[in-house]
FIKOLZA-1660 file (N, C-alpha, C; in steps of 0.1 Angstrom, whole numbers, plus 5000, padded with zeros to 4 digits):
% residues 182
   i   px   py   pz ch aa at
   1 4889 5188 5093  A  X  N
   1 4894 5173 5086  A  X CA
   1 4890 5175 5072  A  X  C
   2 4880 5173 5074  A  X  N
   2 4866 5173 5059  A  X CA
   2 4861 5156 5062  A  X  C
   3 4864 5145 5069  A  X  N
   3 4861 5136 5073  A  X CA
   3 4857 5135 5087  A  X  C
   4 4845 5120 5085  A  X  N
   4 4836 5126 5099  A  X CA
   4 4839 5112 5100  A  X  C
   5 4851 5113 5106  A  X  N
   5 4857 5094 5114  A  X CA
   5 4865 5099 5126  A  X  C
   6 4869 5089 5134  A  X  N
   6 4873 5092 5144  A  X CA
   6 4887 5082 5141  A  X  C
   7 4902 5094 5145  A  X  N
   7 4909 5093 5137  A  X CA
   7 4923 5087 5140  A  X  C
   8 4930 5074 5137  A  X  N
   8 4939 5073 5143  A  X CA
   8 4954 5081 5136  A  X  C
   9 4970 5084 5144  A  X  N
   9 4970 5087 5141  A  X CA
   9 4983 5081 5139  A  X  C
  10 4996 5072 5134  A  X  N
  10 5006 5069 5138  A  X CA
  10 5022 5077 5140  A  X  C
  11 5019 5080 5153  A  X  N
  11 5031 5090 5160  A  X CA
  11 5042 5089 5149  A  X  C
  12 5051 5099 5150  A  X  N
  12 5063 5100 5149  A  X CA
  12 5063 5098 5127  A  X  C
  13 5052 5097 5123  A  X  N
  13 5054 5099 5105  A  X CA
  13 5058 5107 5102  A  X  C
  14 5065 5112 5092  A  X  N
  14 5066 5119 5083  A  X CA
  14 5061 5118 5070  A  X  C
  15 5050 5108 5065  A  X  N
  15 5046 5106 5052  A  X CA
  15 5028 5109 5055  A  X  C
  16 5027 5116 5047  A  X  N
  16 5009 5119 5046  A  X CA
  16 5002 5109 5042  A  X  C
  17 5001 5099 5045  A  X  N
  17 4989 5090 5043  A  X CA
  17 5000 5072 5035  A  X  C
  18 4990 5065 5032  A  X  N
  18 4995 5050 5029  A  X CA
  18 5000 5051 5010  A  X  C
  19 5014 5055 5011  A  X  N
  19 5017 5056 4997  A  X CA
  19 5011 5043 4990  A  X  C
  20 5012 5040 4978  A  X  N
  20 5012 5026 4963  A  X CA
  20 5017 5021 4965  A  X  C
  21 5029 5026 4969  A  X  N
  21 5048 5019 4972  A  X CA
  21 5054 5023 4977  A  X  C
  22 5059 5015 4988  A  X  N
  22 5070 5020 4999  A  X CA
  22 5078 5033 4993  A  X  C
  23 5080 5045 4994  A  X  N
  23 5089 5056 4999  A  X CA
  23 5103 5058 4992  A  X  C
  24 5107 5045 5004  A  X  N
  24 5119 5050 4998  A  X CA
  24 5130 5032 4986  A  X  C
  25 5118 5029 4979  A  X  N
  25 5118 5023 4970  A  X CA
  25 5120 5033 4955  A  X  C
  26 5105 5038 4956  A  X  N
  26 5102 5046 4946  A  X CA
  26 5100 5065 4954  A  X  C
  27 5110 5074 4952  A  X  N
  27 5109 5086 4954  A  X CA
  27 5096 5094 4963  A  X  C
  28 5093 5094 4943  A  X  N
  28 5081 5100 4942  A  X CA
  28 5059 5097 4939  A  X  C
  29 5064 5081 4951  A  X  N
  29 5054 5074 4950  A  X CA
  29 5038 5083 4952  A  X  C
  30 5030 5080 4945  A  X  N
  30 5017 5087 4957  A  X CA
  30 5011 5079 4965  A  X  C
  31 4994 5088 4970  A  X  N
  31 4993 5087 4977  A  X CA
  31 4985 5080 4974  A  X  C
  32 4972 5069 4986  A  X  N
  32 4960 5072 4983  A  X CA
  32 4955 5080 4987  A  X  C
  33 4937 5076 4982  A  X  N
  33 4929 5085 4992  A  X CA
  33 4920 5081 5002  A  X  C
  34 4924 5063 4994  A  X  N
  34 4914 5053 5004  A  X CA
  34 4919 5047 5002  A  X  C
  35 4917 5033 5010  A  X  N
  35 4917 5015 5008  A  X CA
  35 4908 5008 5019  A  X  C
  36 4906 4997 5015  A  X  N
  36 4900 4995 5025  A  X CA
  36 4903 4986 5038  A  X  C
  37 4899 4982 5048  A  X  N
  37 4906 4971 5058  A  X CA
  37 4916 4966 5056  A  X  C
  38 4913 4951 5041  A  X  N
  38 4920 4941 5043  A  X CA
  38 4933 4944 5032  A  X  C
  39 4926 4953 5022  A  X  N
  39 4941 4960 5016  A  X CA
  39 4951 4964 5027  A  X  C
  40 4948 4970 5034  A  X  N
  40 4955 4974 5042  A  X CA
  40 4964 4962 5057  A  X  C
  41 4948 4952 5054  A  X  N
  41 4964 4944 5066  A  X CA
  41 4972 4935 5054  A  X  C
  42 4968 4931 5035  A  X  N
  42 4973 4927 5025  A  X CA
  42 4986 4930 5032  A  X  C
  43 4990 4947 5024  A  X  N
  43 5001 4950 5022  A  X CA
  43 5011 4953 5033  A  X  C
  44 5009 4955 5048  A  X  N
  44 5018 4957 5057  A  X CA
  44 5021 4967 5063  A  X  C
  45 5027 4967 5074  A  X  N
  45 5030 4984 5075  A  X CA
  45 5032 4987 5084  A  X  C
  46 5030 5001 5089  A  X  N
  46 5034 4999 5104  A  X CA
  46 5021 4999 5115  A  X  C
  47 5008 5002 5106  A  X  N
  47 4997 5002 5115  A  X CA
  47 4999 4987 5118  A  X  C
  48 5002 4982 5126  A  X  N
  48 4993 4963 5133  A  X CA
  48 4983 4963 5128  A  X  C
  49 4982 4944 5123  A  X  N
  49 4974 4940 5121  A  X CA
  49 4960 4942 5126  A  X  C
  50 4966 4936 5139  A  X  N
  50 4955 4930 5150  A  X CA
  50 4944 4946 5152  A  X  C
  51 4951 4958 5147  A  X  N
  51 4943 4972 5154  A  X CA
  51 4939 4973 5141  A  X  C
  52 4935 4972 5130  A  X  N
  52 4935 4974 5117  A  X CA
  52 4917 4959 5116  A  X  C
  53 4924 4951 5122  A  X  N
  53 4914 4937 5122  A  X CA
  53 4903 4943 5134  A  X  C
  54 4906 4951 5139  A  X  N
  54 4894 4952 5159  A  X CA
  54 4889 4965 5149  A  X  C
  55 4894 4973 5142  A  X  N
  55 4883 4988 5142  A  X CA
  55 4873 4980 5126  A  X  C
  56 4885 4967 5114  A  X  N
  56 4874 4968 5107  A  X CA
  56 4860 4955 5109  A  X  C
  57 4865 4945 5124  A  X  N
  57 4850 4938 5135  A  X CA
  57 4842 4949 5140  A  X  C
  58 4847 4963 5140  A  X  N
  58 4832 4978 5146  A  X CA
  58 4834 4984 5139  A  X  C
  59 4833 4985 5127  A  X  N
  59 4833 4990 5112  A  X CA
  59 4840 5005 5114  A  X  C
  60 4847 5000 5117  A  X  N
  60 4855 5018 5128  A  X CA
  60 4866 5023 5118  A  X  C
  61 4865 5036 5112  A  X  N
  61 4879 5037 5095  A  X CA
  61 4888 5051 5106  A  X  C
  62 4900 5044 5096  A  X  N
  62 4908 5051 5106  A  X CA
  62 4917 5057 5096  A  X  C
  63 4917 5066 5100  A  X  N
  63 4929 5084 5085  A  X CA
  63 4939 5085 5093  A  X  C
  64 4952 5081 5084  A  X  N
  64 4967 5077 5089  A  X CA
  64 4968 5087 5077  A  X  C
  65 4978 5095 5089  A  X  N
  65 4978 5107 5084  A  X CA
  65 4996 5117 5087  A  X  C
  66 5000 5127 5082  A  X  N
  66 5010 5127 5084  A  X CA
  66 5011 5130 5103  A  X  C
  67 5018 5131 5108  A  X  N
  67 5011 5135 5121  A  X CA
  67 5028 5146 5131  A  X  C
  68 5035 5144 5123  A  X  N
  68 5052 5152 5122  A  X CA
  68 5059 5148 5109  A  X  C
  69 5065 5162 5108  A  X  N
  69 5073 5167 5100  A  X CA
  69 5086 5174 5105  A  X  C
  70 5095 5170 5093  A  X  N
  70 5111 5177 5101  A  X CA
  70 5110 5194 5097  A  X  C
  71 5115 5195 5107  A  X  N
  71 5115 5209 5109  A  X CA
  71 5132 5215 5102  A  X  C
  72 5132 5228 5096  A  X  N
  72 5149 5231 5091  A  X CA
  72 5161 5227 5102  A  X  C
  73 5163 5227 5115  A  X  N
  73 5165 5220 5124  A  X CA
  73 5171 5201 5123  A  X  C
  74 5160 5196 5112  A  X  N
  74 5167 5185 5115  A  X CA
  74 5154 5175 5128  A  X  C
  75 5149 5182 5135  A  X  N
  75 5138 5177 5143  A  X CA
  75 5126 5180 5139  A  X  C
  76 5120 5167 5149  A  X  N
  76 5106 5167 5141  A  X CA
  76 5097 5176 5150  A  X  C
  77 5084 5181 5143  A  X  N
  77 5079 5196 5153  A  X CA
  77 5066 5188 5143  A  X  C
  78 5056 5197 5158  A  X  N
  78 5040 5189 5153  A  X CA
  78 5036 5201 5140  A  X  C
  79 5031 5188 5128  A  X  N
  79 5022 5196 5119  A  X CA
  79 5010 5193 5111  A  X  C
  80 5001 5195 5124  A  X  N
  80 4991 5191 5113  A  X CA
  80 4987 5200 5102  A  X  C
  81 4984 5199 5089  A  X  N
  81 4980 5202 5078  A  X CA
  81 4963 5204 5072  A  X  C
  82 4954 5207 5082  A  X  N
  82 4938 5205 5070  A  X CA
  82 4937 5202 5056  A  X  C
  83 4950 5211 5049  A  X  N
  83 4952 5210 5035  A  X CA
  83 4948 5196 5029  A  X  C
  84 4958 5183 5043  A  X  N
  84 4966 5172 5037  A  X CA
  84 4954 5161 5041  A  X  C
  85 4946 5160 5032  A  X  N
  85 4940 5145 5039  A  X CA
  85 4944 5137 5045  A  X  C
  86 4949 5123 5040  A  X  N
  86 4956 5113 5037  A  X CA
  86 4954 5103 5034  A  X  C
  87 4953 5097 5040  A  X  N
  87 4946 5078 5037  A  X CA
  87 4936 5076 5046  A  X  C
  88 4921 5075 5045  A  X  N
  88 4913 5068 5048  A  X CA
  88 4908 5056 5045  A  X  C
  89 4913 5045 5062  A  X  N
  89 4908 5031 5059  A  X CA
  89 4898 5032 5065  A  X  C
  90 4889 5020 5050  A  X  N
  90 4872 5018 5057  A  X CA
  90 4867 5007 5048  A  X  C
  91 4855 5007 5051  A  X  N
  91 4850 5000 5044  A  X CA
  91 4844 5007 5032  A  X  C
  92 4850 4999 5019  A  X  N
  92 4851 5016 5005  A  X CA
  92 4847 5000 4992  A  X  C
  93 4835 5006 4984  A  X  N
  93 4833 5005 4974  A  X CA
  93 4841 5010 4959  A  X  C
  94 4837 5013 4950  A  X  N
  94 4845 5009 4939  A  X CA
  94 4844 5030 4934  A  X  C
  95 4834 5035 4941  A  X  N
  95 4835 5046 4941  A  X CA
  95 4845 5056 4948  A  X  C
  96 4848 5055 4959  A  X  N
  96 4857 5058 4969  A  X CA
  96 4877 5050 4961  A  X  C
  97 4873 5045 4956  A  X  N
  97 4885 5032 4952  A  X CA
  97 4888 5042 4939  A  X  C
  98 4882 5052 4934  A  X  N
  98 4881 5066 4921  A  X CA
  98 4885 5068 4925  A  X  C
  99 4889 5078 4935  A  X  N
  99 4901 5086 4945  A  X CA
  99 4917 5087 4939  A  X  C
 100 4913 5074 4938  A  X  N
 100 4930 5070 4940  A  X CA
 100 4941 5072 4931  A  X  C
 101 4952 5073 4927  A  X  N
 101 4965 5072 4916  A  X CA
 101 4956 5061 4910  A  X  C
 102 4959 5053 4912  A  X  N
 102 4949 5034 4904  A  X CA
 102 4942 5028 4906  A  X  C
 103 4924 5035 4906  A  X  N
 103 4916 5028 4911  A  X CA
 103 4917 5011 4915  A  X  C
 104 4925 5006 4904  A  X  N
 104 4924 4993 4902  A  X CA
 104 4937 4985 4922  A  X  C
 105 4947 4997 4921  A  X  N
 105 4958 4985 4929  A  X CA
 105 4956 5000 4937  A  X  C
 106 4957 4994 4950  A  X  N
 106 4958 5004 4956  A  X CA
 106 4976 4997 4965  A  X  C
 107 4982 4990 4963  A  X  N
 107 4999 4993 4968  A  X CA
 107 5003 4982 4966  A  X  C
 108 5016 4972 4959  A  X  N
 108 5025 4968 4959  A  X CA
 108 5035 4971 4975  A  X  C
 109 5041 4958 4981  A  X  N
 109 5048 4956 4987  A  X CA
 109 5054 4943 4991  A  X  C
 110 5067 4944 4997  A  X  N
 110 5070 4927 4995  A  X CA
 110 5076 4927 5015  A  X  C
 111 5079 4917 5019  A  X  N
 111 5080 4912 5034  A  X CA
 111 5092 4898 5025  A  X  C
 112 5101 4896 5029  A  X  N
 112 5114 4885 5031  A  X CA
 112 5107 4875 5036  A  X  C
 113 5109 4862 5026  A  X  N
 113 5100 4850 5032  A  X CA
 113 5106 4839 5035  A  X  C
 114 5128 4839 5032  A  X  N
 114 5127 4832 5034  A  X CA
 114 5143 4835 5032  A  X  C
 115 5163 4835 5032  A  X  N
 115 5167 4832 5026  A  X CA
 115 5172 4842 5017  A  X  C
 116 5165 4837 5006  A  X  N
 116 5168 4839 4996  A  X CA
 116 5149 4848 4987  A  X  C
 117 5142 4843 4989  A  X  N
 117 5132 4843 4987  A  X CA
 117 5122 4860 4995  A  X  C
 118 5117 4863 4986  A  X  N
 118 5102 4879 4985  A  X CA
 118 5089 4873 4986  A  X  C
 119 5083 4881 4994  A  X  N
 119 5068 4876 4989  A  X CA
 119 5063 4889 4987  A  X  C
 120 5060 4895 4972  A  X  N
 120 5053 4898 4971  A  X CA
 120 5036 4903 4974  A  X  C
 121 5034 4911 4977  A  X  N
 121 5016 4912 4974  A  X CA
 121 5018 4928 4968  A  X  C
 122 5004 4928 4955  A  X  N
 122 4992 4941 4949  A  X CA
 122 4984 4934 4952  A  X  C
 123 4974 4947 4959  A  X  N
 123 4967 4947 4963  A  X CA
 123 4954 4953 4958  A  X  C
 124 4942 4953 4957  A  X  N
 124 4934 4959 4952  A  X CA
 124 4918 4953 4947  A  X  C
 125 4911 4963 4945  A  X  N
 125 4895 4959 4946  A  X CA
 125 4894 4950 4935  A  X  C
 126 4888 4936 4935  A  X  N
 126 4892 4927 4927  A  X CA
 126 4896 4925 4919  A  X  C
 127 4907 4920 4924  A  X  N
 127 4924 4924 4920  A  X CA
 127 4922 4910 4906  A  X  C
 128 4918 4902 4913  A  X  N
 128 4915 4886 4905  A  X CA
 128 4914 4884 4890  A  X  C
 129 4901 4897 4890  A  X  N
 129 4890 4901 4876  A  X CA
 129 4904 4901 4866  A  X  C
 130 4910 4913 4875  A  X  N
 130 4914 4924 4866  A  X CA
 130 4925 4915 4854  A  X  C
 131 4920 4913 4847  A  X  N
 131 4930 4905 4831  A  X CA
 131 4942 4919 4832  A  X  C
 132 4942 4929 4827  A  X  N
 132 4944 4942 4829  A  X CA
 132 4958 4943 4840  A  X  C
 133 4952 4944 4846  A  X  N
 133 4960 4945 4856  A  X CA
 133 4972 4930 4858  A  X  C
 134 4963 4922 4862  A  X  N
 134 4973 4904 4860  A  X CA
 134 4982 4906 4848  A  X  C
 135 4981 4911 4837  A  X  N
 135 4989 4906 4822  A  X CA
 135 5003 4922 4829  A  X  C
 136 5000 4929 4834  A  X  N
 136 5009 4934 4841  A  X CA
 136 5019 4933 4848  A  X  C
 137 5014 4930 4864  A  X  N
 137 5021 4918 4864  A  X CA
 137 5034 4911 4861  A  X  C
 138 5028 4910 4854  A  X  N
 138 5028 4892 4853  A  X CA
 138 5040 4896 4838  A  X  C
 139 5040 4909 4833  A  X  N
 139 5045 4909 4830  A  X CA
 139 5061 4925 4829  A  X  C
 140 5057 4928 4841  A  X  N
 140 5067 4933 4847  A  X CA
 140 5079 4923 4852  A  X  C
 141 5067 4919 4859  A  X  N
 141 5080 4901 4865  A  X CA
 141 5090 4895 4859  A  X  C
 142 5084 4895 4844  A  X  N
 142 5090 4893 4837  A  X CA
 142 5104 4898 4830  A  X  C
 143 5099 4908 4835  A  X  N
 143 5109 4919 4827  A  X CA
 143 5126 4918 4835  A  X  C
 144 5124 4917 4845  A  X  N
 144 5135 4917 4856  A  X CA
 144 5137 4901 4864  A  X  C
 145 5134 4893 4851  A  X  N
 145 5135 4880 4853  A  X CA
 145 5128 4868 4866  A  X  C
 146 5128 4878 4869  A  X  N
 146 5116 4877 4883  A  X CA
 146 5107 4861 4878  A  X  C
 147 5109 4851 4889  A  X  N
 147 5095 4835 4886  A  X CA
 147 5091 4840 4894  A  X  C
 148 5080 4838 4894  A  X  N
 148 5071 4841 4905  A  X CA
 148 5059 4829 4906  A  X  C
 149 5061 4824 4917  A  X  N
 149 5046 4814 4923  A  X CA
 149 5039 4824 4930  A  X  C
 150 5028 4821 4924  A  X  N
 150 5014 4828 4917  A  X CA
 150 5003 4822 4933  A  X  C
 151 5002 4829 4943  A  X  N
 151 4987 4823 4956  A  X CA
 151 4980 4835 4960  A  X  C
 152 4969 4827 4951  A  X  N
 152 4955 4842 4951  A  X CA
 152 4955 4839 4965  A  X  C
 153 4956 4851 4972  A  X  N
 153 4951 4858 4987  A  X CA
 153 4938 4860 4991  A  X  C
 154 4935 4866 4998  A  X  N
 154 4921 4869 5000  A  X CA
 154 4912 4876 4984  A  X  C
 155 4907 4880 4990  A  X  N
 155 4899 4893 4977  A  X CA
 155 4906 4900 4972  A  X  C
 156 4914 4904 4977  A  X  N
 156 4915 4920 4974  A  X CA
 156 4930 4921 4972  A  X  C
 157 4935 4908 4975  A  X  N
 157 4950 4910 4967  A  X CA
 157 4956 4891 4964  A  X  C
 158 4968 4892 4958  A  X  N
 158 4977 4883 4953  A  X CA
 158 4990 4884 4955  A  X  C
 159 4993 4874 4960  A  X  N
 159 5013 4871 4963  A  X CA
 159 5018 4862 4955  A  X  C
 160 5026 4872 4955  A  X  N
 160 5042 4860 4946  A  X CA
 160 5050 4860 4950  A  X  C
 161 5057 4845 4949  A  X  N
 161 5069 4847 4958  A  X CA
 161 5079 4844 4944  A  X  C
 162 5089 4857 4954  A  X  N
 162 5103 4855 4942  A  X CA
 162 5110 4854 4948  A  X  C
 163 5121 4845 4941  A  X  N
 163 5132 4845 4943  A  X CA
 163 5149 4855 4942  A  X  C
 164 5155 4857 4954  A  X  N
 164 5169 4859 4946  A  X CA
 164 5167 4873 4963  A  X  C
 165 5175 4881 4967  A  X  N
 165 5177 4888 4983  A  X CA
 165 5162 4900 4975  A  X  C
 166 5167 4912 4984  A  X  N
 166 5165 4926 4986  A  X CA
 166 5164 4932 4982  A  X  C
 167 5175 4928 4972  A  X  N
 167 5175 4945 4953  A  X CA
 167 5170 4937 4946  A  X  C
 168 5167 4920 4947  A  X  N
 168 5161 4913 4931  A  X CA
 168 5144 4921 4939  A  X  C
 169 5138 4918 4955  A  X  N
 169 5125 4919 4949  A  X CA
 169 5126 4936 4952  A  X  C
 170 5133 4948 4948  A  X  N
 170 5127 4956 4951  A  X CA
 170 5134 4957 4936  A  X  C
 171 5137 4956 4930  A  X  N
 171 5136 4951 4905  A  X CA
 171 5123 4949 4911  A  X  C
 172 5115 4937 4916  A  X  N
 172 5103 4938 4914  A  X CA
 172 5092 4945 4914  A  X  C
 173 5091 4949 4930  A  X  N
 173 5084 4961 4932  A  X CA
 173 5082 4977 4925  A  X  C
 174 5094 4976 4918  A  X  N
 174 5091 4989 4914  A  X CA
 174 5091 4986 4890  A  X  C
 175 5096 4973 4888  A  X  N
 175 5086 4966 4882  A  X CA
 175 5074 4969 4877  A  X  C
 176 5070 4965 4886  A  X  N
 176 5053 4962 4886  A  X CA
 176 5048 4977 4889  A  X  C
 177 5057 4985 4900  A  X  N
 177 5053 5001 4898  A  X CA
 177 5050 5006 4892  A  X  C
 178 5061 5003 4880  A  X  N
 178 5058 5010 4870  A  X CA
 178 5048 5006 4857  A  X  C
 179 5049 4994 4856  A  X  N
 179 5037 4988 4848  A  X CA
 179 5025 4990 4854  A  X  C
 180 5018 4994 4868  A  X  N
 180 5006 5000 4872  A  X CA
 180 5004 5012 4874  A  X  C
 181 5016 5020 4868  A  X  N
 181 5011 5030 4878  A  X CA
 181 5019 5044 4869  A  X  C
 182 5020 5044 4855  A  X  N
 182 5032 5047 4847  A  X CA
 182 5027 5047 4838  A  X  C
% end
């Protein structure tokens, strides 16, 4: 595989790694080569946070990659492609992040926080100190009328609360994606 690490596969997935944004929102979203354990926990997703915490504690890297792909009959068939590297979740430094589509931001996600509010998370190395990224996020949220309340999360992520339903949250995610990745 090109990685000398223990591998954890997310069974029944048809994606080649961890995308920078939900592919249901941005169909051509790029995939990260690497991200830190804390980034993966902050963004959420299909891997359980408890699994990532244990891996982090024991310094065990996790490789997330395609384990199944739809065949021409619409059924899933095993398809490990050694050319497809996946996303490595490990203890990372700045040189590792340089392999990603945007070395400053590893992902954007949202989760429902209340009846009419969502939590928008933007994760990346030292994101709190990156004025260019912060300005891009603020501008993007303003462009879709989102009025964020900022909560400085952990070292590598920032949480924004937005009002409105699912459609408003997806618009906010799309706007931030465009500002930071296009």
